[in-house]
N, C-alpha and C positions, 0 to 999 in steps of 0.2 A: 501538241506536239508528241504525245506518247499513241494517240492515234496512228499519226502517221507513219511512226518505228513498227506499228503493227502491222499495220498494212502492208510497209515493205517485207517484213517475216513472214506473215501470210501469203502476198504475193510468190515470194521467192519459193516456200514450201508446195503451193500447187504448181506453180509452173515446173518445179524438180519432179512433180510424180505425176504429170498428165505431158501427152504429146499433140502432136498438131494431126489433124487427121492425113495430111500426108507428107511427107517429108521434102523439101525443095531440095536439097543436100543428093537424093538419091534418086529423084523424080523427075525427070524433065520437063512434063505434064504441069508437074505442082510449080517446078522453078518457074516456067514459063508464067503461071498465071500470076506468081509472085510481082511481076516486073509488070504489073499494070495495077492501073487505080482501084478497077473493080475488082480484083484479086484481091487485092491489101483487104479490102472495105469486106471482101465474104469472110475473112480470118477474126473480124470481130466476135462471131458466132462463135467462135471456139475459147474455151473454157482456159486452155494455156496463152492463148493471145491477150486474153482480158486480164490474167492474173499478171502476165509480165506487163502490161500496159498499167493496170492500177499498181502496182509496185515502182515503176520508174516514175510515174506522177507523185504519187508520194513521197517518195526519194528528191527528188528535184525541188517540189513545194518546200519539204519539212527543209531542208539544206537552207533554202532562202529565208525562210519564216524564223530559222535560227539565227542565220546570220544578224538580219534585222532585229531580234532582239538582243543580239550581241554587240552591237552598235552602239549601244548605251555607257556598256562599261568599257569592251575590249574593242577598238574598231578593227585591230590586228585581224582576232578572231572571227569578227563581223564578216571583216571582208572574203577571211577564207572561206567561211561557210557558204556566202554570197556566189562566187567566183565556183565553188565546185557544186552549188544547183544550179545556175545558167550554166556550167560546162555537161553538166547531166541531163537537162534538156535540151541543149544544141545534139550530143549525140544520137537521142530519139528523131529529131530533125534528120540528121546527117543517114540515119538507117532509112529514113522514108525516101530520101532522095538516091541513095545507094540502091534501095530497092527496085526503087522504079528504071532505073538505070543498070539493072540487072547485075548489077556488081553487090560481090560478096560484102557480109555485114557483119563479119567475126570481129575483129579488131575494134569498131566500134562500140559492139558488147562487152568484150574484154575490159575497154574504157570507163564504160558505164558501170560495169561491175565493181572495178578497181574505184571508182569515184566514191560507187553508194557504199563503199569497204570502209572507204576515207572518215565521209561522212558519219558513219555508225560506229568506230572508233573514238574519233571527236567527242562525240557524245560520252561515250565510257570515259573518257580523257578529263573533260568536263566535271562529272559527277563525278571521279575518282579527287580531284580535286577538291572539288565540294563538299565531300563527305566529313572532314572537318566544321564545314558549316553547317551541312544538315544535322549533325549530332553534337554540335555547341561543343567539341573537345577542346577545341583551340580558336581564338579568334583571326580570323583573317587579316591580312595587311592588307591595308584599304588604299593604299598608293601603288601596290602590285597590280597593273592589268590583268595578270593571269586571274588572279585573286577576285578582281571585280568583276571580270567573265566568268568566272564559278559562284560568284555570290549571287549575279543574274539568275544563272543556269539553275542553282539551288531554288532562288523565290521563286521561279517559274515553275518548277518541279513541286515545288509544296503549295504552291496555286493549284495546281493541275489536280494534283492528290486532295485539295480539300473541295474542290468542285465536283471532282467523282466521288468521295465520301457523300457529299450531299444530295445528292443523285439517286 
């Protein structure tokens, strides 16, 4: 999970500091090329496109994996994370369809950014709620679904830290 979060962050950093070789919003020839399958495939050799793609895939996969992990302890949190992950994936597919149709993808890109931010914020919320569990400051309520979800995340975090320390 931590690798996927890191990929989202690194992808965003690279995406924000690099540009495409041509800008479809100001160059008609570039916009026309973006509306073809070959034009979209040619973008895959650009760092800006690749970093965005890695970040997008990491967010979609990470949200679904977190949701699957949480389903054991809190079905509500689990379903929410899975829904966020699948919606992130759907925005990527919608982008391709819109680009091939020559339509604007700004709205789907904003929606994907919002969903990715919601996933990252959810991780932060779950970790904050898990803090007493991680530090053993006070025992968690075993009957509270949110506490169960945070215990699952905390156990996953401890397992991940143990694995990273042993390698």
